LUMKOL-387010 format. One record per residue (C-alpha): x, y, z; residue in three letters. Coordinates in pm, whole numbers, plus 50000, padded with zeros to 5 digits. Each point is the difference from the previous one (the first is absolute). Last residue first. Layout:
<sites>
XYZALA
...
</sites>
This chain:
<sites>
649325861577023PRO
499554971949673GLN
503804998449838TYR
500705006949701THR
500664974149628ALA
502165001149830TYR
499814993449620ILE
503115005549780VAL
499994999849600THR
503995005949933SER
501194958949915GLY
496734981950169SER
499665010450347ARG
497574992050242PHE
499295000550397VAL
502385034550085GLU
498965012150333ALA
498125028150197GLY
500355034550035LEU
503645002150039GLN
500754981149682SER
497505020149784PHE
502455032850140LYS
502624993449811TRP
497494993249605GLU
499795042550029ALA
499705006049631LEU
500555032249882SER
499444990149656LYS
496674990750025TYR
498324988849698LYS
502974977849840GLU
500634981950308ARG
496534993750126GLU
499304987349629LEU
502814974950017LYS
498904984950399GLY
499705015250248VAL
497054989150228VAL
499225005250314ILE
497194974450185PHE
498505004650397ARG
497735028249859VAL
497485007050269LYS
498735034449808TYR
501345024950312THR
502194976450157ASP
502805000849650LEU
498635036349986ILE
501155008850369MET
503304972149959ARG
501215029749693THR
499595031950259SER
501594980150230GLU
503864988949765ILE
500225028249883ASP
501534995749707GLU
497555008849700SER
500144983949672GLU
497654963450025TYR
497695007550284ILE
500055035849902THR
498764991949622ARG
497024978350091VAL
499245031350295GLU
500245026549664GLU
498104974549823ARG
497454991450231ARG
499295033550056PRO
499625010049652VAL
496814971349965VAL
497655015150259VAL
499405033649833ASP
500354985049669TYR
496694995850058SER
496604981649880GLY
501424961950183ARG
499614983549684TRP
500765025149748LEU
503785008650229TRP
500414966350086GLU
500494989949595HIS
501605033550006VAL
502734994750237PRO
500734964249902TRP
501034977750295GLY
500465020250347ILE
500664982150336ILE
500044969049913THR
496714973250002PRO
501084958050000ILE
498534991049669GLY
503484979849895THR
500205010249646PHE
498395037050058SER
501655004850305SER
503144993549826PHE
499175013049712ARG
499335037350067GLY
502515018449758TYR
500114982049663ASP
498035029349860THR
496445001749854TYR
499425024350277SER
503075022250101ASP
501584989350351GLY
500524986550311ASP
503344983250147ALA
499364968850292GLU
498855003550322ALA
497874964450067LEU
497164995750244VAL
499764970550185PRO
495914989950135THR
500474999250365MET
499224971050286THR
502964980549970CYS
501234981150295THR
503874998850149ASP
502884988849901HIS
503485015450187ILE
502005027949803MET
500365011250323ASP
499115040349812LYS
496024982249988ARG
498244988449663SER
503024993249829VAL
498944963850012GLN
496545000249980CYS
500425024749633THR
502154974649917VAL
497574967650021SER
497375022149821SER
501865010849725VAL
501884970049916ASN
498544985949689THR
498815030549811LYS
502525021150140MET
502504975049786TRP
498614998149713LYS
499625039850016ILE
503855002750045ALA
500854971149778GLU
497995020949735TRP
502395030750121ASP
503034984449932GLU
498974988649625PRO
498645035349926TYR
500834994649619GLU
499474970749909ARG
497874984450266ARG
497775026550044MET
499404995949611TRP
499574964350048GLY
496965012850260PHE
496534988949795GLY
499794966549930GLU
497934988249723ILE
503614987749815GLY
502605017849805GLN
498754992549624TYR
502315025349705THR
498745001049675LYS
496095012650086LEU
500045031149755SER
502025017050295ASN
496774998050295PHE
499285030350000TYR
501095017549634SER
498474967849785ARG
496914996250290VAL
498875034849934ALA
500835007049682PHE
497484968649872ILE
498025004150313PRO
498325034049798PHE
499534985049677ILE
496774995850011SER
498585032650064VAL
501215011949655LEU
499404971549859ILE
496005004250157LEU
500185037449839GLN
501124987549633PRO
497234979250012LEU
496725021750109LEU
499895021549687ILE
499614966549799LEU
498274982950271LEU
497315030550038PHE
499315000949614LEU
499874962049956LYS
497364988250275ARG
499904961349933LYS
497354999450312GLY
501644975650094ARG
504295019849966ILE
496895028550170ALA
498984977950248LYS
503834994050084ILE
500945028850009ILE
497795014150248ALA
500094973750293TYR
503445005749975GLY
499925033550038SER
497524999450286VAL
502214980050141ILE
503545017949954SER
498335030950079PHE
498874987950376LEU
503804997450088ILE
501285026249818PHE
497415022450209ALA
501284978950307GLU
503145016749916TYR
499265030449934GLY
498565010550328LEU
502684987950190LYS
503155015649742PHE
497995029849981MET
499555008250326THR
503104991050104ASN
501315024749720SER
498075030650122ARG
502515017850190PHE
503094988449811HIS
501385038649992ALA
499465005150460PRO
499704963150093TYR
498474991750370ILE
497124991549935ASP
496435017349836LYS
497174975049824PHE
499675021349688TYR
497175010249803PHE
499745015649636PHE
501834982149731GLU
500044973950338PRO
496154991849888VAL
500494992549639ILE
502104967450023VAL
497364982550244LEU
496755017649838ALA
501014979149696LEU
500504966450169ALA
496285008650171PHE
499105008549610LEU
501554962149911PHE
498334983850322PHE
497005017349978ALA
499954987149617ILE
500644966850026LEU
497164995850269LEU
497665017849810LYS
500644978849699GLN
496785006549818THR
501695025249858ARG
501574980249748ASN
500935020249707THR
501045034450067TYR
500014993750375ILE
503034970949911LEU
501915024349698TRP
500045025650314PHE
501684976450163GLY
502204981649781CYS
501835039749904TYR
499875009250355VAL
502534969250042PHE
502165006449712PHE
500185036450056GLY
500964996850436TRP
503935004849955LEU
500685011749673LEU
496255025750003TRP
502085014750351TRP
502955011049812MET
497575015949774TRP
497775014550197LEU
502815019550175PRO
499574992250372SER
499485030150265ILE
502235010250220GLN
499145024050273CYS
501285005750355LYS
501665032949935GLU
496515015950040VAL
500994993350390GLY
497904974350164GLU
496414996150030PHE
498924971750251ILE
496584985349978LEU
498744984550246PRO
497595022250169GLY
501765030449864PHE
503465003949997LYS
501975031549908THR
503815009049863ASN
498655010849653ALA
496615005749982LEU
499735028849875PHE
502914996149721SER
497394969149871PRO
501904965050053PRO
500964981049778CYS
499944966350181ASN
498444998250273VAL
500344984750269ALA
498244967750178VAL
501524998550353GLY
502984991050219THR
501164967249900VAL
502324980650228PHE
497154976650173SER
500264993550355LYS
500444964950030PHE
499644978350325HIS
495744998750068ILE
499964998549639LEU
501494967649934PHE
498204976650262PRO
496825022549800LEU
500634991649724SER
497274970649974THR
497825017350220VAL
500185032449782VAL
499544978549648ALA
496944982850214THR
498695033550074LEU
500025014649621GLY
498534967449780VAL
497364996350252VAL
499345041550028GLY
500084998049583LEU
497164972250011VAL
497635017050286LYS
500685036149797GLY
499764982249640VAL
496434987950133THR
498885031550145LYS
500675018549706ALA
498374968249816TYR
496865010250221SER
500055040549838GLY
500974991049678TYR
496484980149945SER
500424975449725GLY
499195004349616ASN
503765012049933SER
502044971650119GLU
502795002050196HIS
503324983549897SER
501925029849968VAL
499085007150337PHE
501374970950168LEU
502885002049732LEU
501215031550072LEU
499634989150436ALA
502544975549900PHE
502275017649800LEU
500305026650283ALA
500934968050262PHE
502614988349775TYR
501625038649968ILE
499925000550357PRO
501674966850091GLY
502495003349714ASP
501235035250160LEU
501934983850312ALA
501364975349825ASN
500634968850180THR
497575008150321MET
497815014249837LEU
499924975149691LEU
498804971550321VAL
497265026250057GLY
498784999849699VAL
500284967050017LEU
498324991950345PHE
496495022049860GLY
500354977149696TYR
499944967450228PHE
496645020750188VAL
498085007649666LEU
500454967149799ASN
498165008749699SER
501834986949746ASN
500375000649609LYS
502275028549834ILE
500745020450388LEU
501324970250122MET
502324994649701ALA
501325034850051ILE
500244994950373ALA
501964966349956LEU
502515023749673LEU
500675028050329VAL
500714970050231PHE
502574981049762PRO
501395035949902ILE
500575018150348SER
503314980750056LEU
501235022549734VAL
498165034450062HIS
502154993750411GLY
503274991849843HIS
501564963449898VAL
502195022249773ASP
501624980449693SER
500475030849777VAL
499284968249702VAL
496554992450210PHE
498875039550086SER
499895006849607TYR
498364971749905SER
497385013850314PRO
499375040049836PHE
502485026850121GLU
498225034449967HIS
502315023550199ILE
500435037649990THR
502095031950035PHE
500115003149544PRO
498154975049830ILE
501524975549916PHE
500834979850292ARG
498814964450004THR
500895001949604ALA
503415011950058ASN
501044965650131ALA
499964981149755TYR
503195026049864TRP
499844995549638TYR
503895004949804THR
501324962449906ASN
496034985749997MET
499435027749726GLY
502544982849793GLU
498264969749977GLY
496455015149999LEU
501435016249699LYS
501014970249824GLY
496244988250117TRP
499035024849759PHE
501784997049754GLY
499474965949927ARG
496435005549982PHE
499445036149789GLY
503755024749932GLY
498985012050330PHE
501125032849931GLU
496525010849891GLY
498704991050352ILE
502175032250137GLY
503604996650099TRP
500325035050143GLY
500215015250362LEU
497905025349943GLU
496784976649928TRP
500394984850343PHE
499925030550184PRO
502565011550232ARG
500534988250358VAL
503475012450145ASN
499204977150351GLU
503064982749917GLY
500954997449646THR
498434991249691TYR
498314982249722GLY
501884997149665LYS
496634983649874THR
497914974349995PHE
500974983250367ALA
497915035250058TYR
497414984149934ILE
500014978150294THR
498075027750132GLN
497054980449937MET
499634976350302ASN
500984971850164GLY
498204966649977ALA
501304968750180MET
497464989050282THR
497185018949938VAL
499915001049621LEU
501464964849984PHE
497234987950182ALA
497515021049834THR
500844981549718LEU
500304966950162MET
496335000550104GLY
497935018749765GLY
496364993550075GLY
498595014550307ILE
500224969950200GLN
503664986549810LYS
501165040050110GLY
499354998850335ILE
501594959650003SER
503085019049814PHE
500625026850205SER
500664976750287MET
501804978149796THR
502545029949955LEU
499405016250291THR
501044968350179LEU
502784991549820ALA
501465032650018PHE
499825003850389ILE
501124964250032THR
503285019249829ALA
500055021550189LEU
499744981450314MET
502934978049883LEU
501975028150054ASN
499705007250321PHE
499904960850050THR
503064993349923TYR
502235025950231ALA
496894994250249LEU
500634963450058ASP
498574969749934LEU
497224984250246GLY
497405006949797SER
497775005050267LEU
502155027150152ARG
500775011349675THR
496024997249890LEU
499025022450343VAL
503265029549901ALA
498705000349690VAL
496475013050139VAL
501295016550237LEU
501185028549743HIS
497124994549811GLY
498465013950417PHE
502775027649993TYR
498225033649964TYR
502345024150129TYR
500965015950345ASN
502034966450115ILE
500594999650370PRO
502005023150189SER
502794997350188GLY
502895002549765ALA
499135016449675TYR
501624977149719TRP
498994971050100MET
496355006750053ASP
499124971650321ALA
497054979349872PRO
496205006550128PRO
499294971750054PHE
501114973350249TYR
502634977049955SER
502265020549786SER
503644989249808ASN
498224985849701LEU
497825033950019ILE
503215021749989SER
501684974049766GLN
496625013549763MET
500085037150043PHE
504314995049948GLY
499434983149699PHE
497315030049843ASP
502205026350160MET
502874988549771PHE
498724989749725LYS
498385029349931GLU
502375014349713LEU
503344983350005GLY
500864969050151ARG
498784961450039ILE
501554990449709SER
498764970149767PRO
501035014149630GLU
499674968149789HIS
498064979750305ALA
496735024749951LYS
499474984049644VAL
500664962650173TRP
497875010550270SER
497595017849749TRP
499074966449805PHE
500214973050238LEU
497085021950191LEU
498355002949661ALA
500144964549952ALA
498414992550326LEU
497235025349922PHE
499564979049699PHE
500404966250165LEU
497675012050211GLU
496985007849796GLU
500664963549809LEU
499534983750303PHE
496815022750106LEU
498224998849658ILE
501264955349950ILE
498225002050398PHE
496375017749906LYS
499134993850407SER
496404988050038ASN
500525010150427ARG
497595035049911SER
496944981749906GLU
499764983050323LYS
499135032250148ASN
499044995150377LYS
503734998350127PHE
501105027649751ASN
499935026850309ILE
502104976250243ALA
502334982749767LEU
501655035849945GLY
499735014950363LEU
501704966950035LEU
502925002349807PHE
499995037550061VAL
500584988550383VAL
502434973249941VAL
502715023149817LEU
499795032550197GLY
500524975050312VAL
502934988549799GLY
501105030949955ILE
499835004450390SER
502244968850057ALA
502415002649705VAL
501235037450191SER
498445034950074PHE
499065001050387PRO
496984988750115MET
496975021950188VAL
502025030449977ARG
497425019749882VAL
502295013449706THR
501414964949960GLY
496234982949989LEU
498875017749761VAL
502965001549758TYR
499994961950000VAL
496465002249909ILE
500415022149730TRP
502554983549845THR
497954970349931VAL
497435024649930THR
501475017749706ALA
502764975349890MET
497014970849981GLY
498045023449764VAL
503005007049804ALA
500804966349967LYS
496374990449902SER
498825024749713PHE
501404979349734LEU
497564972650153TYR
497215020349957GLY
497334976349982HIS
501654991249637ASP
497045008849761PHE
498875025050247TRP
496785002050128SER
500874985050359SER
503065027650019PHE
499615010450385LEU
498854962950110LYS
502774984549819LYS
502465025650142THR
499364987350370PHE
500224966949846PRO
503625011649852TYR
501965012650275ALA
501284973450139ILE
500904987249659ALA
501285035149907GLY
502035002850304VAL
501644965449957LEU
500345005549635PHE
502065034050141LEU
502334978350249SER
500784968149722GLY
500595032649733TRP
503395013050291TRP
500954962150010GLN
499735000549565LEU
501785032649996VAL
502984983050202ILE
500274969349824TRP
500275021849680PHE
502605021850181ASP
502254963950028SER
500044997649641GLY
500945034249907MET
</sites>
C-alpha cells in the first residue's frame, strides 16, 4: 500500500502540471466563478494538450512523444498568458481556495485509488478493449493508431479519451498497468470536484457532487424484497416484504442488511428488458475506462460553460472533443446549447433578427466543432446506419424514408411505466417541483426538460446498429447517461431550495426516494470490491500472473523484445536486417468479454482478428469478420504449409502465439509446422512464440 501511495502521488503530479498549465486559460473562461474555475483546469488541460498532440501526430509534423506533449503544454500555457495579459484582475487568485480545492481533488483521487486497489484486475467487460486501444496508441508514432484486433486497419471507434490516458501515461512515466486504474480514480475525482463546483455556483455543492458521482436509481427497492434472478423481472410489489414488515427503523436496516446478500447491483442498469441504462456510480465500480466514462470531465466542463460562459469558440472546440470521445455526446451538447439559445430569447425582441443571431452563433460553434474533430472524422466511418422508428406501423415495415428506417413490426419495445418510474422518477419528481415553484430558473428548467427528452426519445426512436434483440440498448445507454448527469444537477439544486424554503410536504415525499437512489453504492462497492476486505494494489495484472503465468511471461517478453526479434528473423538466413514493418501476431480469437485477444490487447501489437462481435460492430458487417476467423483457424489447424504461409504473408504475421487458450480452442493444432515457417523465439512452460520468416 505504501508504494501505491507514491505511485498515486506521481500520477497526481502529472495531473497537477496539466491543470496548472491550463489554469491561466481556464481563469479567462470562468472569470466570474467563485474560484475562477480552478476545478475545471485539469479537464481544460487534458482536452487542449491532448488535441495539440493529436493534430501534430495526425498531420505527421511531430511524433507522439514526451516532446510533443511538451509542445502542447507550452502552447496552452502561452495562450493562457496571452489572453490574460491585459486583465490585471484575473491575476489576483484566491490561493487558499485553490489550495483547499486541490486537496479536495487529491483526497478524492486517493480515496478511489484505494477502493479500486481492492479489485484492480484489468479483465472483464470492456477492459481488454480499452486497454488495447491505449496500448496501441502508446505504440504509435502517428495517428490514427492501429486496431489491435483487426490487423492492417486503424481503430474505427471514438478514441480521443483513450488518447488522453496515453498522454497522461507518457507524461507521468508510469506503466499503463497502473495508469489504467489511476485514470478511473482520476475521473471519479474530477466528477466529484467538478460537479461540486457546478453545484456551488448554482447552489448545493456537496449534494450535487454526491448525486452526479455516487447516486443510483430507485431500482434498489428490490433490496427490500425477495428479489429475482436473471432477466426474470417481476414487479417489486409481488415479491413480498412490504413497508409494514420493516418494523420501524431497526427493521428497516435489518432488511437492508438482508438485501445486501441477495440484491444484485448490476440489475439497476439492465432493469428494463433488452436495454442499458447505466450511470456514473455504476461505471466507477465496474471500472471500464470506456468512452462514456472518459467523456464525463468534458461533459461537466460543457455544462459549466452553459451555466455562465459566452466563449463560443471554446464551446465549439469542446463539442468536437466530445464527439471524438463518446460520439453522441457531441450532438447532444450541441443540441442543448441550441435549446438554451432559444430559451434565452426575450419576448420583446424581433424573432427574425434573433433567428439570424442564433444561426450565426450556432454556425460558429458547429464549424469550430467540425474543425476540431476533423483529424478524427477523416478516418472514421460511422457504424450507425440510420435512425429507426420503434414499433413501426405494419404498412411501413422494412422501408426507409429519408434518414428514418422502419424495420419489421417485431422491432417494438415499450418500457413499462412502473419500470421507467423506478429509473427516473426521483429526478422527474424533483424537476417538476422546480418548474412548479421556481419558473424563473430557465436554465435549470431547460436542463431538466432536455434530460427528460433524452430518456423519452428511445421510446420512439433508436440508432440502428448490429444488435437484433437489444436494438435500442445503445441509444438508451448513451442518451440516458447524459440525462442522469443533467437530472442530478437539477435535483441537487431543487432539493437545496426545498430545504431552505422548508417545503415539508415535498421533502416528506422525497425522503424515501432519496434513500433509494443513495444506497446504490453500498451494494455495488460491497459486491465488486468484496466489502473492501483485501487490498491487492493498484497494478492491474495480478490476476494474469496467477491464472496465466506462462502467457504473462510471454507478453512481457514481447513488449520488451518484439522489435529486435522481428529484425533477427526477417530473413531465412536469420541475418540481422532493418525493420520497416509493423509486426502482426496470430492468436486465437474468441467471444467478447472473455480472455481471448489477450496478447494483442496487452501488447498493442495487432492480431488478425480479436473479439469478432466488437469488430462486427466497428466494421458494420460480419462478412468481413468471418473470413479472418477461418484464416486464423487455418493457421493453427491446417497441415498445408503453403496455404498457411499465404495467410501469414497476407497479414504480414511475424509472430504466432501458442498458449493455453490456443491449445484449448484448436483441438487439431498442427504446431509442428511453425518450426518450418519460422523459429521458436520464446518458451515459458507450454506457451510458445514462433517468429516467421519474411519472404
